[in-house]
C-alpha positions in Angstrom: 0.0 -0.1 0.0 1.0 3.7 -0.9 1.1 4.6 3.1 3.8 1.6 3.6 6.0 3.1 0.8 6.4 6.4 2.6 7.0 4.8 5.8 9.3 2.4 4.4 11.3 5.3 2.9 11.5 7.2 5.7 13.0 4.2 7.9 15.0 3.6 4.9 17.7 6.0 5.9 17.0 8.7 3.5 15.9 11.9 3.7 13.0 13.1 1.7 12.2 16.4 0.2 9.0 18.2 1.0 7.6 21.3 -0.5 7.6 25.0 0.4 4.8 27.6 1.3 1.3 27.5 0.2 -0.1 30.8 1.3 2.7 33.2 0.6 3.4 31.9 -2.8 -0.5 32.0 -3.7 -0.4 35.7 -2.5 2.6 36.4 -4.9 0.4 34.6 -8.0 -2.8 37.1 -7.4 -4.3 36.0 -4.4 -6.0 39.0 -2.9 -5.6 39.8 0.7 -8.0 38.5 3.0 -8.9 35.7 0.3 -7.9 32.1 1.1 -6.0 29.6 -0.4 -9.2 26.9 0.0 -11.1 29.4 -2.0 -9.0 29.0 -4.6 -9.5 25.1 -4.8 -12.9 25.6 -5.8 -12.3 29.3 -7.7 -9.0 28.8 -9.5 -8.2 25.1 -9.2 -5.3 25.2 -12.3 -3.2 27.8 -9.9 -3.7 25.3 -7.2 -2.1 22.5 -9.1 0.6 24.7 -11.0 1.8 25.4 -7.3 2.1 21.8 -6.6 4.0 21.2 -9.8 6.6 23.8 -9.4 7.5 22.4 -6.1 7.8 18.9 -7.6 9.7 20.5 -10.6 12.2 21.7 -8.0 12.3 18.7 -6.4 9.8 18.0 -4.1 9.4 14.6 -3.3 6.4 15.2 -1.0 3.5 17.9 -1.9 1.1 19.0 0.9 -2.8 19.7 0.0 -4.0 23.4 0.1 -6.0 22.2 2.9 -4.5 24.0 5.9 -7.5 26.0 6.8 -10.3 23.5 5.4 -11.6 22.3 8.7 -15.7 22.7 8.7 -14.5 25.2 12.2 -12.4 27.0 10.1 -13.9 27.2 6.8 -17.3 28.8 9.1 -15.2 32.3 9.1 -15.8 32.5 5.4 -18.4 31.0 4.8 -17.5 27.7 3.0 -18.2 25.4 5.8 -20.9 24.0 3.3 -18.2 23.1 0.9 -15.8 21.4 3.7 -15.9 17.9 1.5 -15.6 19.4 -1.7 -12.7 21.7 -0.9 -10.5 18.9 0.7 -11.3 16.0 -1.6 -10.6 18.5 -4.8 -7.2 19.7 -3.1 -6.1 16.1 -2.7 -7.0 15.5 -6.4 -5.3 18.4 -7.9 -2.1 17.7 -5.7 -2.5 14.0 -6.8 -2.4 15.2 -10.3 0.6 17.2 -10.0 2.2 14.4 -8.9 1.4 11.5 -11.0 4.1 11.7 -13.5 6.7 11.7 -10.4 5.7 9.4 -7.7 5.8 12.0 -5.0 3.7 11.5 -2.0 0.8 13.7 -1.3 0.4 15.1 2.1 -3.0 15.9 3.5 -2.6 19.4 5.3 -4.4 20.1 8.5 -4.0 22.9 10.6 -5.3 24.4 13.6 -8.7 25.1 14.2 -8.8 28.7 14.7 -10.7 28.2 18.0 -9.1 27.9 21.6 -10.2 24.4 23.3 -12.2 24.3 27.0 -11.1 25.7 29.7 -9.5 28.6 27.4 -11.7 29.1 25.1 -15.4 28.1 23.4 -14.3 24.8 21.9 -15.1 21.2 23.5 -12.4 18.7 23.1 -15.0 16.5 21.6 -16.1 18.9 19.2 -12.4 19.4 18.0 -12.0 15.7 17.7 -15.0 15.2 15.5 -13.7 18.2 13.3 -10.2 16.5 12.8 -11.8 13.5 12.4 -13.9 15.1 9.3 -11.3 17.0 7.6 -9.1 13.9 7.7 -11.8 11.2 6.0 -12.5 13.8 3.3 -8.6 13.9 2.6 -8.2 9.9 2.7 -11.4 10.0 0.6 -9.1 12.1 -1.6 -6.6 9.9 -2.3 -3.8 11.6 0.0 -0.8 9.1 0.9 -0.6 10.6 4.6 -2.1 13.4 6.8 0.1 16.0 8.3 -1.3 17.8 11.4 0.5 21.3 11.3 1.4 24.5 13.1 0.2 23.4 16.0 0.7 25.6 19.4 -1.2 23.7 22.0 -0.6 20.5 23.2 -4.5 19.8 24.2 -5.7 20.3 20.5 -2.6 18.7 18.9 -3.5 15.6 20.7 -7.3 16.0 20.1 -6.4 16.3 16.2 -4.3 12.8 16.6 -7.4 11.1 18.2 -9.5 12.5 15.9 -7.2 11.1 12.9 -6.7 8.1 14.2 -10.5 7.6 14.8 -10.8 7.3 10.9 -7.9 6.5 9.3 -4.4 4.6 9.8 -2.7 6.6 7.1 0.8 7.6 7.9 0.4 10.3 10.5 2.5 13.4 11.4 2.2 16.2 14.0 4.0 19.5 13.4 4.5 22.4 16.2 4.8 25.8 15.3 7.5 27.3 18.1 6.8 30.8 17.0 8.8 32.1 20.6 12.0 30.7 19.8 11.7 27.5 21.3 8.2 27.5 22.5 4.8 27.9 21.2 2.5 30.6 21.7 1.1 28.4 24.4 4.5 27.7 26.1 4.7 24.2 24.7 8.4 23.2 24.2 9.7 20.6 21.7 11.0 18.4 24.8 7.7 18.5 26.2 5.9 17.8 22.4 8.4 15.0 21.7 7.3 13.0 25.2 3.8 13.8 24.9 3.4 12.4 21.6 5.8 9.5 22.1 2.7 6.9 22.3 0.1 8.8 20.5 -0.1 7.4 17.6 1.9 9.2 15.4 4.5 8.1 13.0 6.3 11.3 12.7 6.7 14.6 14.6 7.4 18.0 13.5 8.6 21.6 13.1 7.1 23.9 10.8 6.7 27.5 10.6 8.3 29.3 14.1 10.6 32.1 13.7 14.5 32.4 12.2 16.4 29.2 11.0 18.9 29.5 14.0 15.5 29.1 16.2 14.4 26.6 14.1 17.6 24.6 14.2 17.5 25.0 18.0 14.1 23.6 18.0 15.3 20.9 16.1 18.0 20.1 18.5 16.0 20.0 21.3 13.2 17.7 19.7 15.8 15.3 18.4 17.1 14.7 22.2 13.5 13.9 23.2 12.0 11.6 20.8 13.0 8.5 18.8 10.4 9.6 16.1 11.5 10.3 12.9 11.4 14.4 12.3 9.7 16.5 10.0 11.2 19.8 9.1 9.6 23.0 7.5 11.0 26.1 8.7 10.4 29.7 7.8 12.2 31.4 5.3 13.0 33.6 8.0 10.9 36.2 9.2 8.6 38.5 7.0 9.6 42.0 6.7 8.3 45.1 4.9 10.1 46.4 2.0 9.9 49.9 0.7 7.1 50.0 -1.3 5.1 48.6 2.0 5.0 44.8 0.9 5.4 42.2 3.0 8.6 40.0 2.0 10.9 37.4 3.3 14.6 38.5 2.8 15.8 35.1 3.3 17.6 34.0 0.1 17.6 30.3 -1.5 21.3 30.1 -0.8 20.5 31.1 2.7 18.0 28.8 3.3 20.2 26.0 1.9 23.2 26.5 4.0 22.0 24.9 7.2 20.5 21.5 5.5 23.6 19.7 6.3 23.1 20.5 9.9 19.3 19.8 9.9 20.2 16.6 8.4 23.1 15.8 11.0 20.2 16.8 14.0 18.0 14.1 12.8 15.7 15.8 10.3 14.0 12.7 8.0 11.8 15.2 6.0 13.3 18.7 4.9 11.3 21.3 3.4 10.3 25.0 4.0 7.1 27.1 5.3 6.4 30.6 5.0 8.1 32.4 2.3 9.5 29.1 0.7 9.6 29.8 -2.9 9.9 26.7 -5.6 13.9 28.5 -6.1 14.3 28.3 -2.0 13.0 24.5 -2.3 15.3 23.9 -5.1 18.0 25.0 -3.3 17.5 22.9 -0.4 16.6 19.9 -2.6 20.2 20.6 -4.1 21.8 20.5 -0.8 19.7 17.3 0.4 21.2 15.4 -3.0 24.5 16.5 -2.0 24.3 14.9 1.3 22.8 11.8 -0.2 25.9 11.7 -2.2 28.2 11.9 0.6 26.5 8.7 2.6 
């Protein structure tokens, strides 16, 4: 089965190359401010497919679906909750089309609900689990090879997501946190705490994505490696965004700067390497070249 091919690849010792950013790249391709990529899944599907194809052309061996904000709860903020199934299944199909000739794996992206869990917010844990289960089921029906619960910051929500996903599918599962306070999430979760909490949760990989600087993410990676024996998924930002002279939000980290620490990331135990916000196909191509160099030296 395909899911075994993914885990076989991970456990073979090879480092796999994931893709780059979805949102920031769609914005450079015309996605208006305030509009979600998930809306474009239905309105401009070719733009979504083309971005995945561009990442594969740049070297990606894993591409994520444009479904980060496609849970029913999140889509409700945009009036799209009635399109939950169609958006998730369509996005999976678009990524599958882009990957068809390359053999790249398709990963179903599942982001936070956008609400705080009880007792800090209005969302009951059971409702969160049901929301994650629903989205995972639609992505599985759409034909993804694995699922990635990403950009998590609250340990309670992350564990609810894992339980929800595992209630409906046995697809390979990654759970990835964003350490946007250096080596802590906005809720104060450290890589060590996440690694220990997810050890027996049912995930196949634990990860780091988004976050702050490359140096901060590397420090988080080292801490996580010391705390877990699970394979590590690693997709850092291309640094933090800045505003240029024209008022545009840009990421100043160059492709070469993004690729320079790749050998260190591999040495620190990363088994999947890609990029998050600001990571263009050009950045990804530089990362892929660095990973390929590491393969030749093994």
